[in-house]
N, C-alpha and C positions, 0 to 999 in steps of 0.2 A: 392480432395473434392476443392466444390467453396463455399466457406465460406464468409458471411459477418456479422461484427462486430459491432455493434451499441454503441457507448459511450456519455456520457453526459460528459464528464470529457478527457481534452485532450491539448496537449502540443500548445499553449507556458505555459500553467499552469502545474506545476511540482508537482504531489503527486504520491501515492503509485498504484494509480488505473493508472495515466496517464504510469507510468513504465510498469506495469502487461498487458494493452492494448497494450502499444508497443513491448511486448516481445513476444507476443502470434500472433499479427499479421505481424511481420516480420520474426518469427522464423517459422510460417506456410508456409510462404513464402518462407524461405528456405532450407524447407522442399518439396518443390513441389507441393502445392497446391497454390490454385488462390484467392486470399482475398482480401474483398472490406471493407475499413471501413469508416463508415458515424460518423460523427465527429462536434460538433460544430466549426465553421469558428473563428479563431481568429480575433483580432479587425484590420480594415484597415492597412497595414503599418507595422502590427507586423510579423515577419517570425516563421512560428511554431517552425521550428528547431527542434532536435531530445534528446530522454532520452539515446542513445549509443547503444539501443539495436542493434544485429548484424543481417543482413536481406536484403531483397529486399525492396524497398517501395512498400505497398498497393497502392490498387487504391480507391483513394479519391474520396468522395462522400458528398460535406459540409452541413451541415442542417443549417439554419439562428439563431443566438444568439443573445442574450443581458447579459450584465453585471447586475450583480444585485447587489443592494443597499447594503451598508454596514451594517453588522458586516460581511457578506461573504467575503472572503478574494479576493483580486484584485486580476482581472487576471482569474477567475472561471468565465466563460461566460455559462450562461442555452440556450440549444437547445429549440427553439417553442416546444410544443407537436406534432405538426401536421410537417410532413416535408412536402417540397412547393412539387408543381407537379412533375417538372422534375427531382428533386432527387429520388421520391418515383418509377415514371418511370424508372429510370435509374438502381435502385436497383433489379425493377422485373424482367428487361431486361437483368442484369448480368446472371439472371438461377440459383441462388443460389440452395445448396441441404443441408446446414444447415447457419441459423441465431441464431447468440449468443450476448446477451444484456449483459450489463457490471452493469444495475441497474434495479431494480423493477420499475422505475418513468417515466422520458421522455424516456429515453432510451429504457425499457420494451415495453413503448407503442409502439413507434415507431417499435422494432425488432418485436411485438407482430402480427405488421399489415402486416408486410411484408410476415414474416414466414406462417400465415393464406392466404393470397391473393397467394403466389407461392406454398401454401400445404406442405409444408416442416417443420422439427421439428426444435423447440424453446427451446434452451438451454441460461441460464442463469448465470455467475459468481456472486455471492452474497461479492462484500468485503466489506462494511462497515456495522457497526451497525449504521444504521442510525436515532434511537433515542437517540445516544450519541451526536447526531448534532444539535439536536432541541432548543439549544440555538442561534443558526445563524439565525434562521428560524420565529420560533411560539412565538408569546408572550406570547400564553396560552401552557403551555410547555407539559403539561399530556393528554390535549385534542389532540394534535399535536402529541403525541407520539402514543396515541390510534390508531390515522387515519393513521399513518405509520404502525403499525404494522398490521392493520387488511389488507391495502391493499396489502401489501407484502406478507401476507400468501396466499392471492387470487390470486397475479403473480403466487407467486411457485408453486399454484396448475395448472395453465394454462401452464406449460412449459414440455416439455420434462425431462429436465434433471435440476435439479441445481448443481452449482458446488459450493462447500463450502472449503477457501483457508488452514484450518485445521481441524483436526480431531476432536477437539471442537465444532467447531462451526458446522460441518456436524450432531454434534448429536441435536444442536439444531436444525437446521432445520429440519430435521428430525421428533423430537418432537411437532413442530409446524405442519408440515402438516398431521399427526396422524396415525393410522396404516389403511390401506388400500387405504394408496394414491399412486397413479399412477405415480407421480413424481419420477425420480431417483436422489438419493443424492448423490453425490462422493467428497469425498477432494482431491482436486488436488490444491497443494500449486504453486503459483509463480514461475518458474522455475528463475534461477541466470545465466547470462550470463557470463562465469566465464573467455572466453577470452579476453572480454570486461574491466572488472575489472582487471584482469591480466596485459592488456600495461596502465591502469592508474598508474601516477605517484606519491607517496605520497607527498603532500605536509608539506613542513618545519614547522608546526606552532608554532615552539619556535622561529625558526627567525621573521616568520610572524606576533608575537603578541611580539616580542623584551621580548621574557622572558627566563631564567635560562637556561644554558644546560643541568641540570639534572633535570628540571620541567617533570614531569608525567602528560603527557596531558589526560583530559577524554575528548570526544566529545559525545554532543547530537546532532541526525540529526532527523528533523521534524518541523513542522509547530508548530510556539508557538501560541498554542490556549489551551483553556479550558481543549478540550477533552485528549489531549495529557499528561494531567496531568505535565506538565512540572514546576510550581510553587513546588508543590513535590519534584522535582528531585533539585532542584537549594536550597532548604532547607537543603536537604540531603547532597548535594555536602557543604553547607556551614559549616554543621558538622563537615565532613572530615576535611575541608579544615583547620579549628581550630588547628587541632590534625597535621597534615602531611600539612608542609609549602610547599611541593614539589609539590603538585596537582595542578592543572588551568585545566578550564573549557572552550570548546568551545561551544558555543550554533549555531548551522549552520539552520538557517531556517531561516522565519520572519513569523508575524503573528498578532493578536488583542490584544495577551499580551505584545507585544515586549517593550512595555514603562515603563510598570509594572516591567517587568523582571531586564530592564536596571536601574530603580530606586534602585530596592533590591539589584542590582549587586554594586552601587555605593556609598552600606552602607560600613562604616571602618573594616568590617571584611572579606568582599569583594572585596575589592578595586584594581584593579591591576590583578584579581584572575579570571575572567571572561571578555572574549572578545564573541563579536557578529558577524556576517559575514550577515545577513539579507538572503533571499533569492541567492541562486545559481541557475547556470546550473548544470545539473546532474554530467557533467564528474566531475565537481571544485568540489561536495560536495563532491563524492567519493574521491576525491584526498584528503580531509579533512580526511573524515574515514579513509583512508588507514596510513594517518600519525598520528593516534590516539595511544596512550598505552593503553585505555580501551575505552568502548562503554560503555555509560550509557542509559537506557531506564526502564520509567515508567509509559509509555502509560494501559490505563486499556480500552480502548474501540475497538483496531485490533480486528481483524477475523483472523489473520498470524502475522502481524509483518514484513513483507517485510524486512526494513531495518535490524534485527537482523539476518537473512539470507544474507543480504549482506557486514554486520559487519564482519560474519564468514570467509565469501569467500577473505575479507581483509585481514586476518589473525589477526583479532583485540577481545579479549579478551574482554566478555561482563558482565557488573552487572545489574540487570535486577529486578523489583519487577515483581512477577509473576502476570499471568495475562491471559485471552483468547489468546490463539496462542502460546503462549512464550514457556509454555512444548513443543510442536512442533516443534519448531526451536531448542532450548539449550539442552545441557547434563549439567546438575548442577555438581560442583566439577569435569569437563572434559575440558570444553570450557566457560563457565559461571560462575559464582555466580547469582542462583537465589534466592530471599529473598522473604519469605512468606507471605501474608497481614497479616496474624493475628500474625505475630510475636509478643511473649509478651512482649518487652521493644519497642514495637512500628516498624514499618516501614520503618520510617524515617532514625532513629536512624541506625537500621539493613542493610538499604542499603548505608548509610555511612561507617560502619563497613566495609562492603563489599568493598569499594573503598580504604579503607585504607590497608586493607587486601593485594590487589594487588597492591597497590602502594609501597609498603613496600619490595615487595616479586620482582623481575626482574624474578628470575628460575619458581616460578610459572605461571607468565605470560606469557613467553617462552613456557612452557607446555601447557599453555593455547591456544597459538599460532597456534602453531602446530597441536594440536587436530581441532581447529577450521579450518584451512585449510583443513585438510582431511576429517571432516563430510561436509564442504561447497561441497565435490562434488557430493553429495547424491542429492543435490539440483539443480546440472546441469540442465539447459535451455531444452536440449532436453530430459533429462529423464521426466522431466515433460511432454514436449509438445507430448512423447510418451502416456502418460496415456491421453491427450488428445482427441488425435487421435482417440486413443481405445473407449471412450467414445463416440465421433461421430458417428463411426461404430456401437457400440452398438442402438444408438438412430435411425441412420437410418433402421435397422435390424427390430427395435423393436418397432417402433412408433405406434401410436394409431391412428387409421383414423378417429373419431370424432374430435381429435384435429387439423390434419394437414390438412384437406380435403380443399381445397380451398375456400375460399370466393366467393359467387355467383358476378358475375360483373352487374355492375349499369348501 
């Protein structure tokens, strides 16, 4: 198949959407498909880099883009809503059979224009609960959230298919579309490139941060932003650290809350127990993850929590606050301890107790690690890509003529 993928989030800015997009683009190429990727161009002089996914580079068509002002994360470049004419003509000359958007906004608008002009099906993967990020963009949050929700539902209704990265979120999408919708909804999580993870060498976090040999190292990996609930996680760690001196924490990632978190970590109860790496290249971030004894996760805004599957693939037991997409990835008391949000004694204490339980029980950590590696095989990228290919074939066979008829040329 000839597939155009359109994204407004791409390298060198690193995020779950970036990783998912590159895994799909390169993975489809490795499986014999021809892929064109429309993405925002990086700043002049900044190399695009790689997220470490296996497979050939897609054919790139760069979109004009600009850096949004703070507090939007540095490095995130927003493409123009309207692609320049050469890019649009190049996309049509590619003769796509499927156009696949990675968001309903700028990428969605561009993808829909291409799909309609080419007369081919439009698919969207909905990676992000966008209303949970409104604190970055909208001074009037609730008005912004209502606008986002309305636009998103209308965009889904214009698609031939919407991919949700978890079963929980697929149910939400189906509910938002309502009965009688012709849009196909499928739950297809992002695949994990196990070969890449297997080649990564674990970082020696104890030596790197001058911690004792018997330290039990907890890693959290993700943007240090409000939407990731990292302040909650740090308070849970502080409770655990008071009871378990061996516990140490590495926060991998950067973001707008970093200075706040650093001030909290400098308090007497945490001095010397918390390390910050800032943003790291993807393979270095995976090396830190692989060097952990535990992985801690508290985000409540995920559609799938890709990093959870990556932690399991690294053989790292997980302690997590229950939330959207978490149960799809983790198996409580087999490869993880999942803490309910309505825990009677409070979720902060419950997450701290989970860290302490695993810190004190090396045998249980080893059992969880073995099960983590076993269950990660179910998330192998080729399994997920097979499901994506099947969906593409289905929409090609079932496409609705009124949606996919080419637009008249002016």
